[in-house]
N, C-alpha and C positions, 0 to 999 in steps of 0.2 A: 504493500500498500504505500502510495505515495505521501510528503508531507504538505502537498500543494495546498491552494483553497480549498477544493473541494474535499482532499484527502482528510483536511481538518476538520472541515464539517461533519464528514461521514464518520470520522473517528467518536464524535462525542457518543454518538449512540453505542457501539459495541463496548466501548471501555466502561460505561455508566450499568452495564447489563451483563456484567460478571465475565465477558469474553477478555482471552488473553491475546493482547493485538502485538504485532511483530510487524514495525515500519522499516520499509526498505526504500532509499531516495538517494538519488544522486546529486541533490540539492540545486539541480540546475533552475528551477522555478521557484526556489523556496529558501530556507535559512534553518540552521539546527535549531533557532529560536523556538521556532513550532515545538518542539518537544516539550520546552519548558512550559509553554502557553496551555499546550493540551494538558499537562499534569495538573496547571493551576486549575484550569476549569474543572475536570475529570476527578481530581484527587490520587489518579493513577498513571505513573511513569510509566509509558508503552516501552517496549524493546524497541531498539533502533539501531539500524547499520545503514552506512552509506555504501551504496553499490548501484551501477549503471545497469539498468532492467537489459543491456546487449553481453552482460558481462556473465555467461552461463556457468563457468566455474566457481565464480563467488556466489551467485544465486545457490547454487548447490551446494555450498558450505554451510549456507545459510539455513535452508530447508534441513540439513544434516544436525545443526546444531538444535534444530526446534522441530522432532518427529511429531510433535502434537499437531502441527498445521495441518489443518483441514480443508480449508476455502484459502481462496485468494480475491481479492477485490484491486482491481488492473487498473490503475489512473495513471501509471507512466507513459507519456507522449510528448513530443514536442506538439505544441498546438496551435500555432499562429499561421491562419490561412494565407496573408500576403506572402510571410517569410518561407512558405512552402513552396511557392512558385519560382523564387529566388534559390531554393536549397534542397530541390525534390529527394535528394539521394541522400541526403541528411534524413530528412522525414521517414523514407522510406528506410534506411537503416535503424532508426531507433522505433520508430512505430510498428512495421511489420517483423523485423529481425529481433527485437526486442521481444514483441510479443511471442514469438517463436522461441525464443532462448527462455523466456518464463515457462511455457507450457511444456516443454523438454524437461525442464527441471522438475516441474511440478508432476510430469509422468515418473519421470525416475524416481519420485518420494511417494508415489501412489495417492496424489492430490487432484480429486476430481472436479472439487467444485469452483468454478469462476465466476466472479461477476467482471464484466468486460465496460468499460466505460467508452460509449460510442461518441457520435456528434450528428446534430442536424445536417451537417456537411453532407453526409452519405446521401441526402435524396437532391441536393442540387439546388435549381431553382424551382421549388414547390409550386411556384405560381405558373408555371407552365400547365399546370393542370387545374381544370375547375375543382372548387371547394377542397381544397387542399390547404387552406390557412384558417386555424392552426394546425400543424401538419401531423395528419394522423398516421398512425404505424403503418397503415396499409397504402401509403403514398410511396409510387413506383420510386427505385433508388436511380441514382445519376447524379454520383459527385461530379464537382466541375473545377475543383482544385487538386493539386498533390495530396493536402492535409483530410480533405474527405475522401480520396481514393485509398489513403491508408487507413483510415478507419472500416472504410467498407471491405477492404482487402481480409 
């Protein structure tokens, strides 16, 4: 789980309902101060590891240290739509290869539950269809930028 804004928000619920939380984040979009804030809000300090989602061996070592992990909430991604057009290979590396690295590590450690954070960008321009705003789940997919494509892949 990432210590980004979305990860911080999501963490409040599991840490206050008795779940043991392990955070893995490379701190690209956040800072380790988030861990202190989570502890302040929830009264419990989560276990935390600095690791990039593309680093399979390090992910494996974290799963090895925590055989109790049975579920993953995957927020790790590069996420700027405009930048994805300028650096598409970086986005595919982190968002697609990183997800594959995580899935491989999960498979090695028999972790079969994952929540993946997608994006409305997988639908592209939903206004191209009638009655698609707000975007319903059955809106046809059609990403129009590298970021949306990486979340679709």
